[in-house]
C-alpha positions as CSV (number, residue, x, y, z in Angstrom):
1,M,-4.3,2.4,37.3
2,N,-7.5,1.4,39.1
3,S,-9.2,-1.9,38.5
4,R,-12.2,-0.4,36.7
5,K,-10.0,1.3,34.1
6,V,-8.1,-1.9,33.7
7,K,-11.3,-3.8,33.1
8,T,-12.4,-1.3,30.5
9,W,-9.1,-1.5,28.6
10,T,-9.1,-5.3,28.9
11,W,-12.5,-5.5,27.3
12,I,-11.4,-3.1,24.5
13,H,-8.2,-5.1,23.9
14,K,-9.9,-8.4,23.9
15,W,-12.7,-7.5,21.4
16,S,-10.8,-5.3,19.1
17,S,-8.2,-8.1,18.8
18,L,-10.6,-10.9,18.4
19,V,-12.6,-9.1,15.6
20,C,-9.6,-8.2,13.6
21,T,-7.1,-11.0,14.3
22,V,-8.2,-13.4,11.6
23,F,-8.1,-10.6,8.9
24,M,-4.8,-9.3,10.2
25,L,-3.3,-12.7,10.0
26,L,-4.5,-13.0,6.3
27,L,-2.9,-9.5,5.6
28,C,0.4,-10.4,7.2
29,L,0.6,-13.8,5.4
30,T,-0.3,-12.2,2.0
31,G,1.9,-9.2,2.7
32,L,5.0,-11.3,3.2
33,P,5.4,-12.2,-0.5
34,L,4.4,-8.8,-1.5
35,I,7.4,-7.3,0.3
36,F,9.6,-9.2,-2.3
37,H,7.2,-8.9,-5.3
38,H,10.1,-7.9,-7.7
39,E,12.4,-10.7,-6.5
40,I,9.5,-13.2,-6.8
41,G,8.5,-11.9,-10.1
42,H,12.0,-12.4,-11.5
43,L,12.0,-16.0,-10.1
44,L,8.6,-16.7,-11.7
45,G,9.6,-15.1,-15.0
46,T,6.9,-12.4,-14.8
47,E,9.1,-9.4,-14.5
48,V,10.0,-7.4,-17.6
49,E,13.6,-8.1,-18.8
50,V,15.3,-5.1,-20.3
51,P,18.2,-5.5,-22.7
52,D,21.5,-3.7,-21.8
53,L,22.2,-0.8,-24.1
54,P,24.9,1.9,-23.8
55,K,23.9,4.6,-21.3
56,D,24.0,7.3,-24.0
57,T,21.5,5.5,-26.2
58,P,18.9,8.1,-27.2
59,R,15.3,7.6,-26.1
60,A,12.5,7.0,-28.5
61,S,9.7,9.5,-28.8
62,L,6.7,8.8,-26.6
63,D,4.5,9.1,-29.7
64,K,6.4,6.2,-31.2
65,V,6.1,4.2,-27.9
66,M,2.4,4.8,-27.9
67,Q,2.0,3.9,-31.5
68,V,3.8,0.6,-31.0
69,A,1.7,-0.3,-28.0
70,Q,-1.6,0.6,-29.7
71,A,-0.8,-1.4,-32.8
72,L,-1.0,-4.6,-30.7
73,H,-4.5,-3.6,-29.4
74,P,-6.0,-1.3,-32.1
75,G,-9.5,-1.4,-30.6
76,K,-8.4,0.1,-27.2
77,V,-7.6,3.6,-26.1
78,P,-4.5,4.8,-24.1
79,M,-5.0,5.2,-20.4
80,F,-1.6,5.5,-18.8
81,A,2.1,5.4,-19.6
82,S,4.4,4.9,-16.6
83,H,7.9,4.0,-15.5
84,E,9.0,1.8,-12.7
85,I,10.4,4.0,-9.9
86,D,13.7,2.4,-10.1
87,D,14.0,1.7,-13.9
88,D,13.1,4.2,-16.6
89,R,14.5,2.1,-19.4
90,F,11.0,0.9,-20.4
91,W,7.5,2.2,-20.3
92,Y,4.4,0.3,-19.2
93,V,1.6,1.4,-21.5
94,T,-2.0,0.7,-20.2
95,L,-4.8,0.4,-22.8
96,G,-8.5,-0.1,-22.2
97,D,-11.9,-0.2,-23.9
98,T,-12.7,3.2,-22.3
99,P,-10.5,5.7,-20.4
100,T,-12.1,4.6,-17.2
101,S,-12.5,0.9,-17.8
102,E,-11.4,-1.4,-14.9
103,V,-11.7,-4.9,-16.7
104,G,-10.3,-6.1,-20.0
105,N,-7.3,-3.7,-19.8
106,K,-4.0,-4.6,-21.5
107,T,-0.5,-3.6,-20.5
108,V,2.4,-3.5,-23.0
109,A,6.0,-3.0,-21.9
110,V,7.9,-1.0,-24.5
111,D,11.6,-0.3,-24.4
112,A,12.1,3.5,-23.9
113,R,15.1,3.6,-26.1
114,S,14.4,1.4,-29.0
115,A,10.5,1.4,-28.8
116,A,10.6,-2.4,-29.2
117,V,7.9,-4.4,-27.5
118,L,9.5,-6.3,-24.4
119,A,6.5,-8.0,-23.0
120,Q,2.8,-7.9,-22.4
121,P,2.6,-8.7,-18.7
122,K,-0.6,-9.9,-17.2
123,F,-1.2,-8.3,-13.8
124,D,-4.6,-9.9,-13.3
125,E,-3.6,-13.5,-12.9
126,G,-1.0,-15.8,-11.1
127,F,0.1,-16.2,-7.6
128,M,1.2,-12.5,-6.9
129,Y,-2.1,-11.2,-8.3
130,I,-4.1,-13.4,-5.9
131,M,-1.8,-12.3,-3.0
132,L,-2.3,-8.6,-3.9
133,K,-6.0,-8.8,-4.3
134,L,-6.5,-10.7,-1.0
135,H,-4.3,-8.0,0.7
136,V,-5.9,-5.0,-1.0
137,D,-9.6,-5.7,-1.1
138,L,-10.4,-9.3,-0.6
139,F,-11.6,-9.5,-4.3
140,A,-14.4,-7.2,-3.2
141,G,-13.4,-3.8,-4.7
142,L,-14.1,-0.7,-2.7
143,P,-16.3,-2.4,-0.1
144,G,-13.5,-4.8,0.5
145,K,-11.0,-2.0,1.0
146,L,-13.2,0.0,3.4
147,F,-13.8,-3.3,5.4
148,L,-10.1,-4.0,5.7
149,G,-9.6,-0.2,6.6
150,L,-12.1,-0.9,9.5
151,M,-10.0,-3.9,10.5
152,G,-7.0,-1.8,10.5
153,L,-8.6,0.7,12.8
154,L,-9.5,-2.1,15.3
155,L,-5.8,-3.3,15.1
156,L,-4.6,0.2,16.0
157,L,-7.1,0.2,19.0
158,A,-5.8,-3.2,20.0
159,I,-2.2,-1.9,20.0
160,V,-3.1,1.2,22.0
161,S,-5.0,-0.8,24.6
162,G,-2.3,-3.5,24.8
163,V,0.3,-0.8,25.6
164,V,-2.0,0.6,28.4
165,L,-2.3,-2.9,29.9
166,Y,1.3,-3.8,29.5
167,A,2.6,-1.9,32.6
168,P,0.1,-3.3,35.1
169,F,0.5,-6.9,33.7
170,M,4.3,-6.7,34.0
171,R,4.4,-5.3,37.5
172,K,5.8,-8.5,38.9
173,L,7.7,-9.8,36.0
174,E,11.1,-8.5,34.6
175,F,11.0,-7.1,31.1
176,G,11.6,-9.8,28.5
177,A,10.9,-12.6,31.0
178,V,9.3,-15.7,29.4
179,R,8.1,-18.2,32.0
180,Q,8.7,-21.8,31.2
181,S,6.4,-23.3,33.9
182,R,3.6,-24.1,31.5
183,P,2.7,-23.7,27.8
184,R,0.1,-21.0,28.3
185,A,2.2,-18.8,30.5
186,R,5.1,-19.1,28.0
187,W,3.0,-18.1,25.1
188,L,1.5,-15.3,27.1
189,D,4.9,-13.8,27.9
190,L,6.0,-14.3,24.3
191,H,2.9,-12.6,23.0
192,N,3.6,-9.6,25.3
193,L,7.3,-9.4,24.5
194,L,6.9,-9.6,20.7
195,G,4.0,-7.2,20.9
196,I,6.1,-4.5,22.6
197,V,9.1,-5.2,20.4
198,T,7.0,-4.8,17.2
199,L,4.9,-2.0,18.5
200,V,6.1,0.9,16.5
201,W,6.3,-1.2,13.3
202,A,2.8,-2.8,13.7
203,F,1.3,0.7,14.4
204,T,3.1,2.3,11.4
205,V,2.0,-0.5,9.0
206,G,-1.4,-0.7,10.4
207,A,-2.0,3.1,10.1
208,T,-0.4,3.3,6.5
209,G,-2.5,0.3,5.5
210,M,-5.6,1.9,6.8
211,I,-4.8,5.1,4.8
212,N,-4.2,3.0,1.7
213,T,-7.7,1.6,1.8
214,W,-9.0,5.2,1.4
215,A,-7.1,5.7,-1.9
216,D,-10.1,5.5,-4.2
217,L,-12.1,8.0,-2.1
218,V,-9.1,10.4,-1.7
219,I,-8.6,10.5,-5.5
220,K,-12.3,11.2,-6.1
221,Y,-12.2,13.9,-3.5
222,W,-9.1,15.4,-5.2
223,Q,-11.0,15.5,-8.5
224,Y,-13.8,17.3,-6.8
225,D,-11.7,19.6,-4.7
226,Q,-8.9,20.7,-7.2
227,L,-9.6,19.5,-10.7
228,S,-13.2,20.8,-10.9
229,A,-11.9,24.3,-10.2
230,L,-9.1,24.0,-12.8
231,L,-11.6,22.8,-15.4
232,A,-14.0,25.6,-15.0
233,P,-12.8,27.3,-18.3
234,Y,-13.5,24.0,-20.1
235,Q,-17.1,23.8,-19.2
236,G,-19.3,23.3,-22.3
237,Q,-16.5,22.3,-24.4
238,K,-16.1,18.9,-26.0
239,P,-12.9,16.9,-25.4
240,P,-10.4,17.2,-28.3
241,A,-11.3,15.0,-31.3
242,R,-7.6,14.3,-31.9
243,L,-4.9,14.2,-29.3
244,A,-1.8,16.3,-29.6
245,S,1.7,14.9,-29.3
246,V,2.1,13.2,-25.9
247,Q,5.9,13.7,-26.3
248,Q,5.5,17.4,-26.5
249,A,3.2,17.3,-23.4
250,A,5.8,15.4,-21.5
251,S,8.5,17.8,-22.7
252,S,6.5,20.8,-21.6
253,A,6.0,19.3,-18.1
254,T,9.6,18.4,-17.6
255,A,10.8,21.8,-18.7
256,L,8.6,23.2,-15.9
257,A,10.5,21.2,-13.3
258,P,13.9,20.1,-14.8
259,D,15.1,18.8,-11.4
260,M,12.3,16.2,-11.4
261,K,11.8,12.9,-13.3
262,M,8.8,11.5,-15.1
263,A,6.7,9.2,-13.1
264,F,3.6,8.5,-15.3
265,I,1.2,10.2,-17.7
266,A,-2.5,10.0,-17.3
267,F,-4.4,10.4,-20.7
268,P,-7.6,12.4,-21.1
269,G,-10.7,11.0,-19.4
270,T,-8.9,8.7,-17.0
271,T,-9.2,8.7,-13.2
272,F,-6.1,10.9,-12.7
273,S,-6.9,13.4,-15.4
274,S,-9.6,15.3,-17.1
275,P,-11.4,14.9,-20.5
276,H,-9.4,17.8,-21.9
277,H,-5.9,17.1,-20.5
278,Y,-2.8,15.0,-20.3
279,T,-1.8,15.0,-16.7
280,V,2.0,14.5,-16.4
281,F,3.1,13.4,-13.0
282,L,6.6,14.2,-12.1
283,R,8.6,12.9,-9.1
284,G,11.8,14.0,-7.1
285,N,15.2,12.4,-7.5
286,E,15.9,11.7,-3.9
287,P,14.8,8.5,-2.0
288,F,12.1,10.3,0.0
289,N,10.8,12.8,-2.5
290,S,10.8,10.2,-5.3
291,R,7.4,9.2,-3.8
292,L,6.0,12.7,-3.9
293,L,4.4,13.7,-7.1
294,K,3.9,17.0,-8.9
295,P,1.0,17.0,-11.4
296,V,1.2,19.1,-14.5
297,L,-1.9,19.6,-16.6
298,V,-1.3,20.0,-20.4
299,D,-4.1,20.7,-22.8
300,A,-4.5,17.5,-24.9
301,G,-5.7,19.5,-27.9
302,T,-3.2,22.3,-28.1
303,N,-0.3,21.1,-25.8
304,A,-0.6,24.4,-23.9
305,L,0.5,24.2,-20.3
306,T,-2.7,24.8,-18.2
307,A,-1.6,24.4,-14.5
308,S,0.6,22.7,-12.0
309,P,-1.2,22.7,-8.7
310,P,0.5,21.5,-5.6
311,L,-0.7,18.2,-4.2
312,P,-3.0,18.6,-1.2
313,W,-1.9,17.2,2.2
314,Y,-4.3,14.2,2.0
315,L,-2.8,13.1,-1.3
316,T,0.8,13.6,0.0
317,A,-0.1,11.4,3.0
318,L,-1.4,8.7,0.7
319,L,1.7,8.7,-1.4
320,V,4.0,8.6,1.5
321,S,2.1,5.8,3.2
322,Q,2.1,3.5,0.2
323,P,5.8,2.6,0.1
324,L,6.2,2.8,3.8
325,H,3.6,0.1,4.2
326,F,5.6,-2.4,2.1
327,G,9.1,-1.2,3.1
328,D,9.9,0.1,-0.3
329,Y,12.2,2.9,0.9
330,G,15.4,1.3,1.8
331,G,16.1,-1.6,-0.7
332,M,16.8,-5.2,0.4
333,P,17.9,-4.4,4.0
334,M,14.6,-2.7,4.8
335,Q,12.7,-5.5,2.9
336,I,14.4,-8.1,5.2
337,L,13.6,-6.0,8.2
338,W,10.0,-5.7,7.2
339,A,9.7,-9.4,6.6
340,L,11.1,-10.3,10.0
341,L,8.8,-7.8,11.7
342,D,5.9,-9.3,9.7
343,I,6.7,-12.8,10.8
344,A,7.0,-11.6,14.4
345,T,3.6,-9.9,14.1
346,I,2.1,-13.2,12.8
347,V,3.4,-14.8,16.0
348,V,1.8,-12.1,18.1
349,L,-1.6,-12.5,16.3
350,G,-1.4,-16.3,16.4
351,S,-0.4,-16.5,20.1
352,G,-3.2,-14.0,21.0
353,L,-5.7,-16.3,19.3
354,Y,-4.3,-19.3,20.9
355,L,-4.5,-17.7,24.3
356,W,-8.1,-16.8,23.8
357,I,-9.0,-20.4,22.7
358,K,-7.1,-21.9,25.8
359,R,-8.9,-19.5,28.2
360,R,-12.3,-20.5,26.6
361,N,-11.5,-24.2,27.2
362,P,-12.0,-25.1,30.9
363,A,-10.2,-28.4,30.5
364,A,-7.1,-26.5,29.6
365,K,-7.0,-24.4,32.9
366,P,-4.1,-25.4,35.0
367,T,-4.6,-26.7,38.6
368,T,-1.3,-25.3,39.8
369,T,-0.6,-21.6,40.5
370,T,2.2,-19.6,39.0
371,H,3.7,-16.2,39.6
372,V,1.2,-14.0,37.7
373,P,-0.4,-10.5,38.5
374,E,-3.3,-10.8,40.9
375,P,-6.5,-10.9,38.8
376,R,-8.4,-8.7,41.1
377,A,-5.8,-5.9,40.6
378,L,-6.3,-6.1,36.9
379,G,-10.1,-6.6,36.8
380,R,-12.1,-9.8,36.6
381,K,-9.3,-11.5,34.8
382,A,-5.7,-11.0,33.8
383,P,-5.4,-9.5,30.3
384,D,-4.2,-12.2,28.0
385,G,-3.3,-9.9,25.2
386,A,-1.4,-7.3,27.0
387,A,0.6,-6.2,24.1
């Protein structure tokens, strides 16, 4: 690679890294507890504790579950009923002032077998809520998500440019060598080594995180792209004044795909449904396809099965990226691996910031020479953040 190209890639790596580093550090630090959100929730006492009952205990009707939940908040309307992906022994019932309300919503955990109220978890307060909001949107809603998506794009650019610079930088050093001659050289080599080791993980997490920031826009586009066509026969009709049995709607949906499980139900008027339908989302039984959803639209007034459109590729990409981002696929071993790689990435980001500060400080420049690549061969200066 000639010196002019190295200069260009060095400039790209330097500024893409500097702009996104502080925000990426924040995302890595807040993402670390989110990897273990269930375990931390149990320690803090915020997770729903489900009583053990015989496996053959019959399940309560969903109509009864909804009745019990709404009795606690009679002024609110149902929005969603959902299962945890690894525990279908209870339902989370979400209630709001309107089907699309974003504030003041209430959640009730109801036992799926006895229809007993287990808890009323508050997902909008506490330590994990703060970590999640900082990680997802910086408490700034959609603008915050899109801003973090831009930072994710800069991270990917920094990774690619770092890979391009790694080969010329390491010409005179053995792979994995960490020089001990002076602190700055040691941190530079450690930065490059950990950057290469975490390369695939950082790129994967950065890319999936960027995709996740588009979730709101992707869902709105799905509504425009697919739901609008399915709802054409309902134009000019008023939503049903009285909702039909949600249990019958769920039964009709599961009968359509008996090899799938219930994931969640979106009630009429909510983001994932239409004013005229229950939208029942089913998921697969295997570890991978358990993240892929199949929507089934059921008329909320008559319980007639309306449609079951396949999810478009962009929604599939979103659904696959979400658990991959947090390492939710492989249980505790994968969570631990994700945490270790997250910590290594924090070191990469922190060391890159340290190296830039030291380079900016003339007093920190050494007077002795060490075995480094010739700056002229790499451009005006050797690339500090080569990984």
